[in-house]
All heavy atoms as an XYZ file, in Angstrom:
883
protein
N     140.415     66.733    -96.719
C     139.803     66.513    -98.047
C     138.660     67.519    -98.282
O     137.846     67.695    -97.304
C     139.434     65.218    -98.250
C     140.417     64.159    -98.477
S     141.180     64.319   -100.045
C     142.242     63.000    -99.981
N     138.525     68.008    -99.372
C     137.229     68.753    -99.704
C     136.452     67.989   -100.788
O     137.125     67.089   -101.416
C     137.622     70.171   -100.391
C     138.212     71.159    -99.349
C     138.307     72.534    -99.963
C     136.950     73.091   -100.438
N     136.085     73.766    -99.496
N     135.211     68.197   -100.874
C     134.429     67.723   -101.936
C     134.424     68.516   -103.133
O     134.156     69.781   -102.927
C     133.039     67.333   -101.517
C     132.980     66.072   -100.530
C     132.726     66.278    -99.160
C     133.346     64.946   -101.013
C     132.740     65.239    -98.280
C     133.294     63.763   -100.061
C     133.008     64.022    -98.781
O     132.969     62.821    -97.819
N     134.379     68.073   -104.262
C     134.271     68.799   -105.568
C     133.294     68.124   -106.496
O     133.100     66.946   -106.494
C     135.578     68.895   -106.208
C     136.666     69.768   -105.534
C     137.454     69.213   -104.620
C     136.892     71.102   -105.786
C     138.426     69.812   -103.911
C     137.769     71.743   -105.181
C     138.552     71.252   -104.372
O     139.465     71.987   -103.529
N     132.485     69.002   -107.154
C     131.506     68.509   -108.048
C     132.062     68.749   -109.483
O     132.523     69.891   -109.720
C     130.278     69.226   -107.884
C     129.082     68.845   -108.851
C     128.465     67.299   -108.542
C     127.991     69.742   -108.790
N     132.197     67.624   -110.186
C     132.490     67.707   -111.702
C     131.230     67.701   -112.506
O     130.564     66.544   -112.492
C     133.439     66.521   -112.051
C     134.627     66.384   -111.205
C     135.503     65.151   -111.719
C     135.622     67.584   -110.981
N     130.859     68.789   -113.012
C     129.541     68.760   -113.744
C     129.884     68.525   -115.354
O     130.789     69.296   -115.893
C     128.962     70.109   -113.656
O     128.570     70.278   -112.222
N     129.140     67.566   -115.868
C     129.375     67.401   -117.278
C     128.349     68.185   -118.045
O     127.178     68.188   -118.007
C     128.976     65.751   -117.614
C     129.246     65.584   -119.086
C     129.867     64.972   -116.774
N     128.928     69.155   -118.916
C     128.144     70.001   -119.717
C     127.930     69.379   -121.041
O     128.851     69.386   -121.929
C     128.865     71.401   -119.771
C     129.198     72.013   -118.437
S     127.840     71.990   -117.288
C     126.693     73.060   -118.014
N     126.789     69.002   -121.342
C     126.432     68.306   -122.456
C     125.674     69.234   -123.497
O     124.709     69.890   -123.097
C     125.471     67.155   -122.163
C     125.111     66.192   -123.308
C     124.303     65.012   -122.786
O     124.621     64.411   -121.706
N     123.432     64.462   -123.463
N     125.961     69.153   -124.841
C     125.258     70.087   -125.710
C     123.868     69.513   -125.915
O     123.580     68.183   -125.814
C     125.981     69.926   -127.050
C     126.941     68.742   -126.800
C     127.188     68.460   -125.409
N     122.948     70.431   -125.975
C     121.464     70.198   -126.350
C     121.452     69.652   -127.764
O     122.176     70.228   -128.634
C     120.570     71.345   -126.155
C     119.152     71.008   -126.592
C     120.701     71.692   -124.596
N     120.598     68.591   -128.040
C     120.491     68.082   -129.309
C     120.789     66.567   -129.518
O     120.476     65.860   -128.594
N     121.187     66.129   -130.777
C     121.335     64.753   -131.055
C     122.315     63.956   -130.226
O     123.160     64.511   -129.515
N     122.105     62.720   -130.137
C     122.925     61.818   -129.447
C     123.970     61.339   -130.342
O     123.785     61.001   -131.567
C     122.085     60.658   -128.966
O     121.089     61.056   -128.091
C     122.996     59.598   -128.157
N     125.304     61.121   -129.914
C     126.420     60.611   -130.759
C     126.001     59.201   -131.163
O     125.340     58.460   -130.551
C     127.601     60.581   -129.804
C     127.236     61.580   -128.769
C     125.858     61.617   -128.651
N     126.765     58.839   -132.228
C     126.575     57.489   -132.777
C     126.860     56.359   -131.718
O     127.638     56.590   -130.777
C     127.578     57.296   -133.966
N     126.245     55.191   -131.753
C     126.444     54.177   -130.783
C     127.857     53.814   -130.449
O     128.352     53.595   -129.420
C     125.718     53.011   -131.343
C     124.610     53.546   -132.234
C     125.307     54.834   -132.774
N     128.758     53.667   -131.648
C     130.109     53.363   -131.491
C     130.861     54.540   -130.722
O     131.859     54.240   -130.028
C     130.826     53.023   -132.809
C     130.806     54.247   -133.784
C     129.592     54.306   -134.590
O     128.637     53.588   -134.583
O     129.588     55.149   -135.574
N     130.470     55.804   -130.884
C     131.132     56.868   -130.171
C     130.627     56.751   -128.618
O     131.464     56.830   -127.673
C     130.619     58.176   -130.644
C     131.238     59.320   -129.838
C     131.148     58.461   -132.118
N     129.362     56.551   -128.355
C     128.997     56.234   -126.969
C     129.613     55.197   -126.345
O     129.906     55.230   -125.042
C     127.422     56.127   -126.899
C     126.612     57.417   -127.218
C     125.145     57.104   -127.203
C     126.962     58.459   -126.280
N     129.835     54.007   -127.047
C     130.529     52.863   -126.540
C     131.957     53.310   -126.072
O     132.337     52.924   -124.873
C     130.508     51.682   -127.489
C     131.139     50.451   -126.964
C     131.108     49.261   -127.981
O     130.336     49.369   -128.918
O     131.889     48.308   -127.804
N     132.638     53.954   -126.884
C     134.078     54.347   -126.458
C     134.152     55.300   -125.353
O     134.880     55.145   -124.476
C     134.628     54.990   -127.764
C     136.252     55.495   -127.534
C     137.073     54.193   -127.326
O     136.725     53.150   -127.822
O     138.130     54.448   -126.778
N     133.192     56.226   -125.268
C     132.993     57.050   -124.116
C     132.640     56.398   -122.731
O     133.265     56.625   -121.849
C     132.040     58.212   -124.356
C     132.422     59.257   -125.461
C     131.692     58.925   -123.072
C     131.438     60.166   -125.874
N     131.770     55.345   -123.044
C     131.464     54.546   -121.828
C     132.681     53.758   -121.250
O     132.954     53.695   -120.136
N     133.539     53.252   -122.185
C     134.719     52.520   -121.773
C     135.658     53.475   -121.122
O     136.259     53.198   -120.041
C     135.450     51.916   -122.997
C     134.636     50.538   -123.598
C     135.464     50.202   -124.748
C     134.534     48.991   -125.510
N     135.188     48.605   -126.729
N     135.824     54.660   -121.681
C     136.744     55.667   -121.091
C     136.290     56.123   -119.671
O     137.052     56.154   -118.691
C     136.873     56.954   -121.928
C     137.647     56.577   -123.357
O     138.293     55.650   -123.372
N     137.383     57.413   -124.290
N     134.861     56.184   -119.560
C     134.390     56.523   -118.202
C     134.628     55.382   -117.171
O     134.953     55.719   -115.993
C     132.894     56.899   -118.400
C     132.515     58.334   -118.780
C     131.113     58.512   -119.071
C     133.144     59.300   -117.821
N     134.509     54.067   -117.728
C     134.669     53.065   -116.661
C     136.244     53.126   -116.185
O     136.446     52.971   -114.978
C     134.509     51.798   -117.356
C     132.947     51.505   -117.639
O     132.159     52.088   -116.958
O     132.697     50.570   -118.452
N     137.122     53.403   -117.054
C     138.597     53.557   -116.606
C     138.691     54.700   -115.804
O     139.397     54.503   -114.727
C     139.428     53.680   -117.873
C     140.841     54.075   -117.500
C     139.362     52.421   -118.777
N     138.133     55.973   -116.076
C     138.169     57.005   -115.169
C     137.642     56.740   -113.821
O     138.284     57.119   -112.781
C     137.456     58.256   -115.870
C     137.311     59.401   -115.047
C     138.412     60.156   -114.536
C     136.144     59.819   -114.737
C     138.290     61.243   -113.758
C     135.785     60.912   -113.777
C     136.977     61.640   -113.373
N     136.394     56.153   -113.761
C     135.867     55.885   -112.487
C     136.657     54.832   -111.608
O     136.730     54.936   -110.435
C     134.377     55.354   -112.723
C     133.447     56.384   -113.147
N     132.224     56.085   -113.809
C     133.605     57.771   -113.164
C     131.629     57.287   -114.123
N     132.503     58.214   -113.841
N     137.247     53.839   -112.280
C     138.083     52.989   -111.589
C     139.350     53.577   -110.985
O     139.749     53.320   -109.889
C     138.619     51.660   -112.534
C     139.256     50.689   -111.816
C     138.495     50.113   -110.702
O     137.378     49.951   -110.734
N     139.250     49.747   -109.545
N     139.854     54.507   -111.810
C     141.065     55.408   -111.353
C     140.721     56.190   -110.078
O     141.390     56.344   -109.183
C     141.548     56.169   -112.395
C     142.894     56.916   -112.166
C     143.473     57.698   -113.257
O     142.843     57.750   -114.346
O     144.355     58.449   -113.056
N     139.460     56.707   -110.121
C     138.955     57.523   -108.922
C     138.987     56.627   -107.705
O     139.361     56.921   -106.687
C     137.641     58.049   -109.258
C     137.639     59.445   -110.060
C     136.095     59.720   -110.471
C     138.170     60.621   -109.373
N     138.379     55.494   -107.965
C     138.137     54.515   -106.756
C     139.627     54.045   -106.296
O     139.671     54.045   -104.951
C     137.432     53.318   -107.341
C     135.904     53.491   -107.378
C     135.223     52.149   -107.864
N     133.791     52.410   -108.028
C     133.192     52.694   -109.206
N     133.949     52.715   -110.252
N     131.816     52.848   -109.216
N     140.515     53.821   -107.106
C     141.837     53.364   -106.723
C     142.495     54.447   -105.982
O     143.361     54.246   -105.051
C     142.556     52.840   -107.872
C     142.044     51.521   -108.428
C     142.717     51.064   -109.742
O     143.664     51.829   -110.339
O     142.313     50.054   -110.304
N     142.206     55.627   -106.239
C     142.873     56.840   -105.541
C     142.145     57.254   -104.376
O     142.361     58.166   -103.683
C     142.946     57.905   -106.532
N     141.041     56.463   -104.005
C     140.153     56.955   -102.831
C     139.615     58.470   -103.072
O     139.306     58.967   -102.039
C     140.850     56.874   -101.469
C     139.802     56.693   -100.335
O     138.801     56.237   -100.617
O     140.145     57.104    -99.293
N     139.388     58.704   -104.234
C     138.814     60.016   -104.582
C     137.349     59.874   -105.130
O     136.604     60.895   -105.114
C     139.563     60.697   -105.648
N     136.816     58.657   -105.190
C     135.434     58.449   -105.672
C     134.403     58.603   -104.596
O     134.606     58.274   -103.440
C     135.378     56.869   -106.194
C     133.903     56.490   -106.382
C     133.005     55.943   -105.450
C     133.143     56.535   -107.625
N     131.872     55.581   -106.170
C     132.052     55.921   -107.402
C     133.639     57.068   -108.923
C     131.051     55.876   -108.448
C     132.585     56.925   -109.936
C     131.407     56.289   -109.697
N     133.370     59.349   -104.939
C     132.277     59.492   -103.934
C     130.996     58.948   -104.612
O     130.197     58.109   -104.169
C     131.992     60.900   -103.470
C     130.770     61.065   -102.558
C     133.298     61.343   -102.667
N     130.650     59.478   -105.868
C     129.507     59.218   -106.460
C     129.601     59.826   -108.035
O     130.125     60.743   -108.146
C     128.225     59.900   -105.951
C     127.017     59.716   -106.676
C     126.236     58.512   -106.677
C     126.484     60.720   -107.540
C     125.030     58.324   -107.460
C     125.352     60.608   -108.243
C     124.625     59.307   -108.276
N     128.947     59.037   -108.971
C     128.908     59.637   -110.277
C     127.590     59.154   -110.932
O     127.174     57.886   -110.578
C     129.953     59.221   -111.169
N     127.052     59.832   -111.875
C     125.818     59.383   -112.519
C     125.340     60.325   -113.589
O     125.748     61.542   -113.666
N     124.765     59.739   -114.698
C     124.223     60.513   -115.769
C     122.894     61.078   -115.549
O     122.112     60.375   -114.590
N     122.288     61.996   -116.205
C     121.115     62.615   -116.084
C     120.277     62.386   -117.435
O     120.846     62.404   -118.370
C     121.028     64.032   -115.657
C     121.799     64.398   -114.352
C     121.932     65.857   -114.305
C     120.944     63.792   -113.311
N     119.026     62.166   -117.224
C     118.134     62.224   -118.399
C     118.118     63.669   -118.936
O     118.589     64.566   -118.263
C     116.547     61.875   -118.109
C     116.416     60.545   -117.860
N     116.387     59.497   -118.816
C     116.402     59.849   -116.715
C     116.304     58.270   -118.252
N     116.322     58.438   -116.946
N     117.683     63.880   -120.270
C     117.712     65.156   -120.766
C     116.933     66.163   -119.975
O     116.062     65.879   -119.242
N     117.261     67.579   -120.238
C     116.619     68.574   -119.471
C     115.073     68.635   -119.766
O     114.274     69.202   -119.015
C     117.243     69.959   -119.816
O     117.200     70.216   -121.149
N     114.602     68.120   -120.941
C     113.172     68.145   -121.216
C     112.359     67.200   -120.209
O     111.240     67.351   -120.229
C     112.960     67.578   -122.738
C     113.206     66.075   -122.900
C     114.779     65.759   -123.078
O     115.586     66.622   -123.167
O     114.918     64.543   -123.131
N     113.015     66.280   -119.526
C     112.403     65.571   -118.479
C     112.390     66.143   -117.121
O     111.845     65.526   -116.086
C     113.130     64.167   -118.318
O     114.412     64.374   -117.887
N     112.825     67.302   -117.021
C     112.959     67.941   -115.719
C     111.666     68.622   -115.336
O     110.664     68.969   -116.186
C     114.005     69.025   -115.736
O     113.776     70.125   -116.457
N     111.471     68.793   -113.983
C     110.356     69.493   -113.368
C     110.901     70.591   -112.510
O     111.798     70.292   -111.776
C     109.431     68.634   -112.592
O     108.878     67.486   -113.613
C     108.187     69.306   -112.149
N     110.478     71.905   -112.575
C     110.911     72.954   -111.907
C     109.863     73.357   -110.871
O     108.679     73.508   -111.187
C     111.413     74.144   -112.795
C     111.822     75.236   -111.924
C     112.427     73.654   -113.894
N     110.290     73.426   -109.569
C     109.511     73.974   -108.532
C     109.881     75.266   -108.005
O     111.023     75.540   -107.664
C     109.430     72.928   -107.405
C     108.846     71.613   -107.716
C     109.971     70.632   -108.197
C     108.167     71.044   -106.490
N     108.884     76.268   -108.112
C     109.369     77.675   -107.834
C     108.448     78.219   -106.746
O     107.163     78.173   -106.866
C     109.131     78.675   -109.000
C     110.194     78.412   -110.130
C     109.893     79.535   -111.307
N     110.781     79.288   -112.268
C     110.580     78.520   -113.413
N     109.536     77.850   -113.496
N     111.465     78.507   -114.367
N     109.118     78.708   -105.621
C     108.240     79.346   -104.533
C     107.610     80.601   -105.100
O     108.299     81.408   -105.879
C     109.221     79.631   -103.382
C     110.554     79.692   -104.106
C     110.407     78.870   -105.361
N     106.233     80.756   -104.846
C     105.598     81.993   -105.358
C     104.432     82.243   -104.295
O     103.529     81.452   -104.288
C     105.050     81.714   -106.788
C     104.537     83.025   -107.250
C     104.295     83.030   -108.804
N     105.652     83.169   -109.379
C     105.879     82.729   -110.631
N     104.958     82.188   -111.316
N     107.139     82.947   -111.154
N     104.524     83.455   -103.762
C     103.391     83.890   -102.919
C     102.999     82.872   -101.848
O     101.721     82.605   -101.726
C     102.228     84.313   -103.741
C     102.449     85.388   -104.784
O     103.335     86.308   -104.341
O     102.032     85.402   -105.810
N     103.888     82.284   -101.239
C     103.553     81.229   -100.211
C     103.219     79.908   -100.663
O     102.945     79.070    -99.841
N     103.243     79.720   -101.901
C     102.907     78.376   -102.583
C     104.082     77.947   -103.453
O     105.210     78.743   -103.549
C     101.693     78.445   -103.419
C     100.992     77.054   -103.595
O     101.579     76.092   -103.179
O     100.004     77.110   -104.315
N     103.970     76.814   -104.218
C     105.065     76.402   -105.084
C     104.490     76.081   -106.510
O     103.477     75.444   -106.518
C     105.744     75.119   -104.606
C     106.773     74.659   -105.490
C     106.300     75.369   -103.253
N     105.033     76.769   -107.456
C     104.607     76.651   -108.759
C     105.300     75.606   -109.427
O     106.542     75.567   -109.429
C     104.742     77.911   -109.604
C     104.332     77.839   -111.071
C     102.752     77.732   -111.294
C     104.744     79.271   -111.724
N     104.721     74.539   -110.056
C     105.374     73.500   -110.636
C     105.190     73.552   -112.206
O     104.053     73.643   -112.665
C     104.739     72.082   -110.111
C     105.032     71.982   -108.726
C     105.439     70.928   -110.867
C     104.252     70.817   -108.081
N     106.420     73.539   -112.950
C     106.333     73.620   -114.404
C     107.227     72.539   -114.937
O     108.121     72.080   -114.326
C     106.803     74.875   -114.886
O     108.118     75.199   -114.423
C     105.826     76.139   -114.431
N     106.836     72.092   -116.124
C     107.613     70.976   -116.834
C     108.817     71.838   -117.652
O     108.618     72.938   -117.948
C     106.820     70.408   -117.932
C     105.817     69.469   -117.241
O     105.980     69.023   -116.111
O     104.771     69.121   -117.981
N     109.916     71.022   -117.783
C     110.962     71.564   -118.550
C     112.038     72.287   -117.810
O     111.846     72.373   -116.704
N     113.003     72.628   -118.466
C     114.243     73.199   -117.763
C     114.003     74.586   -117.200
O     113.078     75.173   -117.795
C     115.429     73.178   -118.950
C     114.674     73.088   -120.210
C     113.222     72.395   -119.931
N     114.724     74.897   -116.270
C     114.715     76.329   -115.679
C     114.985     77.255   -116.710
O     114.302     78.365   -116.957
C     115.573     76.336   -114.448
C     115.593     77.782   -113.859
C     114.633     78.248   -113.355
C     116.845     78.593   -114.150
C     114.627     79.638   -112.760
C     116.872     79.845   -113.605
C     115.905     80.390   -112.951
O     115.861     81.620   -112.414
N     115.874     77.002   -117.472
C     116.447     77.992   -118.562
C     116.751     77.206   -119.839
O     117.327     76.193   -119.827
C     117.589     78.827   -118.031
N     116.546     77.723   -120.995
C     116.880     77.342   -122.153
C     118.337     77.730   -122.348
O     118.885     78.805   -122.127
C     116.085     77.962   -123.347
C     114.611     77.682   -123.256
C     114.274     76.193   -123.481
O     114.922     75.507   -124.256
O     113.414     75.734   -122.771
N     119.070     76.680   -123.183
C     120.473     77.033   -123.414
C     120.968     76.047   -124.422
O     120.324     75.224   -124.822
N     122.223     76.307   -124.676
C     122.886     75.323   -125.755
C     123.630     74.212   -125.033
O     123.843     73.128   -125.650
C     124.119     76.208   -126.448
C     123.423     77.338   -127.219
C     124.722     78.046   -127.940
C     124.192     79.096   -128.806
N     125.180     79.927   -129.483
N     123.676     74.277   -123.711
C     124.119     73.105   -123.041
C     123.313     72.878   -121.834
O     122.561     73.680   -121.356
C     125.620     73.484   -122.532
C     126.723     73.646   -123.535
C     127.929     73.970   -122.906
O     128.054     74.770   -121.824
O     129.006     73.418   -123.304
N     123.393     71.590   -121.309
C     122.620     71.193   -120.123
C     123.463     70.367   -119.301
O     124.501     69.860   -119.662
C     121.349     70.367   -120.505
C     121.711     69.092   -121.152
S     120.079     68.161   -121.521
C     120.855     66.720   -122.226
N     123.146     70.200   -118.065
C     123.901     69.431   -117.055
C     123.499     67.833   -117.415
O     122.346     67.502   -117.481
C     123.460     69.682   -115.667
C     124.110     68.914   -114.676
C     125.636     69.198   -114.607
C     123.370     69.176   -113.131
N     124.509     67.201   -117.950
C     124.261     65.913   -118.514
C     124.643     64.807   -117.426
O     124.312     63.698   -117.599
N     125.410     65.085   -116.460
C     125.820     64.252   -115.430
C     126.702     64.921   -114.490
O     127.184     65.926   -114.614
N     126.910     64.204   -113.229
C     127.799     64.649   -112.275
C     128.739     63.635   -111.789
O     128.345     62.377   -111.835
C     126.954     65.298   -111.049
C     126.112     64.103   -110.375
C     126.090     66.345   -111.457
C     125.505     64.512   -109.136
N     129.754     64.030   -111.097
C     130.754     63.257   -110.488
C     131.163     63.940   -109.200
O     131.728     64.999   -109.412
C     131.901     62.946   -111.380
S     133.031     61.627   -110.659
N     130.806     63.403   -108.041
C     131.348     63.925   -106.853
C     132.509     63.212   -106.403
O     132.619     62.029   -106.387
C     130.141     63.829   -105.765
C     130.341     64.190   -104.399
C     130.550     65.764   -104.493
C     129.166     63.909   -103.487
N     133.602     64.080   -106.092
C     134.902     63.504   -105.838
C     135.461     64.165   -104.435
O     134.975     65.200   -104.116
C     135.970     63.708   -106.796
C     136.253     65.200   -107.151
C     135.521     63.062   -108.209
C     137.503     65.499   -107.899
N     136.473     63.422   -103.994
C     137.230     64.015   -102.816
C     138.706     64.336   -103.392
O     139.139     63.471   -104.080
C     137.302     62.924   -101.775
C     136.132     62.558   -101.129
C     136.471     61.699    -99.876
C     136.899     60.256   -100.517
N     136.974     59.137    -99.402
N     139.125     65.534   -102.999
C     140.441     65.931   -103.422
C     140.996     66.837   -102.441
O     140.333     67.580   -101.762
C     140.346     66.719   -104.869
N     142.262     66.807   -102.314
C     142.976     67.572   -101.196
C     142.906     69.100   -101.511
O     142.935     69.930   -100.627
C     144.445     67.017   -101.122
C     144.705     66.396   -102.584
C     143.346     65.974   -102.943
N     142.869     69.384   -102.765
C     142.897     70.940   -103.119
C     142.366     71.032   -104.508
O     142.128     70.028   -105.223
C     144.280     71.464   -102.928
C     145.351     70.744   -103.671
O     144.910     70.264   -104.863
O     146.429     70.612   -103.321
N     142.157     72.333   -104.926
C     141.614     72.663   -106.251
C     142.493     72.117   -107.321
O     142.021     71.582   -108.419
C     141.481     74.213   -106.298
C     140.871     74.696   -107.666
C     139.540     73.951   -107.970
C     140.809     76.076   -107.839
N     143.863     72.121   -107.217
C     144.672     71.555   -108.311
C     144.451     70.110   -108.494
O     144.391     69.755   -109.721
C     146.112     71.932   -107.975
C     146.641     73.342   -108.019
O     145.918     74.190   -108.779
O     147.655     73.761   -107.466
N     144.296     69.371   -107.534
C     144.021     67.945   -107.713
C     142.648     67.745   -108.224
O     142.453     67.000   -109.143
C     144.132     67.273   -106.345
N     141.715     68.534   -107.864
C     140.409     68.465   -108.393
C     140.290     68.749   -110.012
O     139.609     68.181   -110.765
C     139.361     69.344   -107.710
N     141.045     69.836   -110.309
C     141.214     70.169   -111.660
C     141.893     69.091   -112.632
O     141.430     68.929   -113.692
C     141.988     71.508   -111.906
C     141.277     72.844   -111.378
C     142.255     73.921   -111.480
C     139.988     73.114   -112.175
N     142.814     68.414   -111.929
C     143.420     67.252   -112.699
C     142.381     66.129   -112.844
O     142.370     65.508   -113.938
C     144.597     66.736   -111.920
C     145.254     65.636   -112.533
C     145.808     65.798   -114.052
O     146.130     67.098   -114.260
O     145.988     64.799   -114.883
N     141.592     65.942   -111.902
C     140.519     64.912   -112.072
C     139.509     65.468   -113.146
O     139.000     64.702   -113.971
C     139.711     64.589   -110.836
C     140.530     63.738   -109.851
C     140.961     64.209   -108.549
C     140.948     62.473   -110.088
N     141.638     63.129   -108.025
C     141.701     61.983   -108.980
C     140.812     61.574   -111.113
C     142.236     60.786   -108.827
C     141.372     60.228   -110.958
C     141.971     59.849   -109.820
N     139.258     66.812   -113.173
C     138.343     67.265   -114.051
C     138.902     67.257   -115.569
O     138.162     66.987   -116.457
N     140.198     67.374   -115.710
C     140.900     67.113   -116.990
C     140.634     65.790   -117.495
O     140.382     65.605   -118.645
C     142.389     67.436   -116.775
C     143.098     67.467   -118.095
C     144.674     67.610   -117.834
N     145.267     66.462   -117.353
C     145.489     65.309   -118.063
N     145.233     65.319   -119.337
N     146.046     64.242   -117.489
N     140.901     64.850   -116.611
C     140.665     63.403   -116.995
C     139.299     63.127   -117.372
O     138.953     62.348   -118.280
C     141.206     62.548   -115.768
C     142.683     62.566   -115.640
C     143.110     61.683   -114.457
C     144.606     61.714   -114.317
N     145.122     60.834   -113.312
N     138.206     63.858   -116.612
C     136.883     63.574   -117.027
C     136.522     64.151   -118.380
O     135.809     63.673   -119.145
C     136.030     64.324   -115.881
N     137.204     65.410   -118.612
C     136.866     65.886   -120.003
C     137.401     65.101   -121.027
O     136.843     64.880   -122.178
C     137.596     67.335   -119.954
N     138.603     64.537   -120.934
C     139.183     63.551   -121.841
C     138.247     62.323   -122.053
O     137.992     61.905   -123.209
C     140.561     63.202   -121.602
C     141.610     64.323   -121.766
C     142.829     63.993   -121.136
C     141.670     64.847   -123.075
N     137.730     61.716   -120.928
C     137.001     60.627   -120.920
C     135.568     60.766   -121.646
O     135.254     60.096   -122.382
C     136.656     60.014   -119.531
N     135.025     61.987   -121.277
C     133.628     62.294   -121.945
C     133.612     62.894   -123.166
O     132.598     62.901   -123.940
C     132.781     63.107   -120.811
O     133.397     64.419   -120.786
C     132.621     62.395   -119.543
N     134.725     63.528   -123.486
C     134.898     64.512   -124.723
C     133.907     65.697   -124.528
O     133.639     66.302   -125.558
C     134.639     63.781   -126.018
O     133.212     63.412   -126.063
C     135.556     62.458   -126.165
N     133.564     66.137   -123.258
C     132.679     67.211   -123.150
C     133.312     68.159   -122.006
O     134.168     67.792   -121.315
C     131.329     66.829   -122.610
C     130.510     65.898   -123.427
C     129.350     65.278   -122.798
C     130.040     66.650   -124.699
N     132.854     69.399   -122.163
C     133.249     70.378   -121.034
C     132.820     69.966   -119.675
O     131.867     69.313   -119.476
C     132.658     71.749   -121.451
C     132.181     71.466   -122.892
C     131.962     70.092   -122.964
N     133.837     70.219   -118.817
C     133.609     69.735   -117.400
C     133.730     71.013   -116.421
O     134.861     71.692   -116.584
C     134.573     68.680   -116.818
C     134.558     67.417   -117.757
C     134.390     68.441   -115.320
C     133.264     66.545   -117.664
N     132.709     71.270   -115.657
C     132.814     72.424   -114.700
C     133.301     71.717   -113.360
O     132.678     70.873   -112.884
C     131.451     73.101   -114.520
C     131.626     74.186   -113.545
C     130.290     74.785   -113.195
O     129.281     74.054   -113.045
O     130.121     76.013   -113.232
N     134.306     72.303   -112.745
C     134.830     71.857   -111.460
C     134.350     72.903   -110.447
O     134.740     74.113   -110.610
C     136.356     71.658   -111.330
C     136.880     71.221   -110.015
C     136.656     70.613   -112.465
N     133.659     72.475   -109.292
C     133.227     73.487   -108.368
C     133.396     72.778   -107.020
O     132.851     71.742   -106.796
C     131.616     73.805   -108.684
C     131.309     74.904   -107.786
C     129.821     75.192   -107.987
N     129.491     75.655   -109.444
C     128.417     76.214   -109.799
N     127.455     76.445   -108.938
N     128.045     76.400   -110.943
N     133.940     73.639   -106.024
C     134.095     73.134   -104.612
C     132.767     73.293   -103.994
O     132.017     74.260   -104.070
C     135.286     73.928   -104.122
C     135.190     75.274   -104.788
C     134.675     74.941   -106.205
N     132.633     72.353   -102.925
C     131.558     72.461   -102.047
C     131.947     73.573   -100.914
O     133.208     73.711   -100.698
C     131.154     71.273   -101.275
C     130.174     70.362   -102.153
C     130.818     69.600   -103.080
C     128.809     70.392   -101.978
C     129.870     68.721   -103.935
C     127.985     69.615   -102.823
C     128.582     68.890   -103.718
N     131.031     74.188   -100.367
C     131.364     75.089    -99.180
C     131.778     74.493    -98.019
O     131.276     73.370    -97.791
C     130.061     76.009    -98.930
C     129.705     77.060   -100.079
S     128.490     78.039    -99.436
C     127.916     78.924   -100.888
N     132.890     75.014    -97.316
C     133.224     74.450    -96.091
C     134.242     73.200    -96.286
O     134.463     72.828    -97.474
N     134.673     72.655    -95.238
C     135.540     71.489    -95.441
C     134.868     70.311    -95.086
O     133.901     70.264    -94.338
C     136.813     71.799    -94.275
C     137.754     72.780    -94.644
C     138.470     72.790    -95.812
O     138.944     71.693    -96.091
O     138.535     73.759    -96.414
N     135.352     69.285    -95.625
C     134.715     68.075    -95.409
C     135.770     66.984    -95.026
O     136.998     66.978    -95.162
C     134.143     67.366    -96.737
N     135.450     66.139    -93.946
C     136.396     65.180    -93.361
C     136.363     64.061    -94.324
O     135.289     63.520    -94.917
C     135.920     64.691    -92.056
C     136.032     65.734    -91.011
O     136.960     66.639    -91.235
O     135.254     65.925    -90.129
N     137.662     63.402    -94.657
C     137.923     62.322    -95.408
C     136.800     61.403    -95.671
O     136.586     60.720    -96.569
């Protein structure tokens, strides 16, 4: 088994209406349960907005600390889901299900090296 990161790409800006968020939450619960039943679940969680981030940059032997995101953009990392999958095709299928559950773009990226079950 390899580990794959499913990154939720969330648009910067307003929050969807409460009823929309409620439906997405229900869909995510179903998706996460399906991952658990398939023994593909490792971890999942949402993130606060990029405005709450702190960036640490090495500079001249020290570390510069700044508020805010590393880069401005139209999308931000809104959450992650770490899964186990036998191959990229299986991970992409989980990513497809995640995209349908969240209604957001999902980036699927493998971790380097092999991981034991």
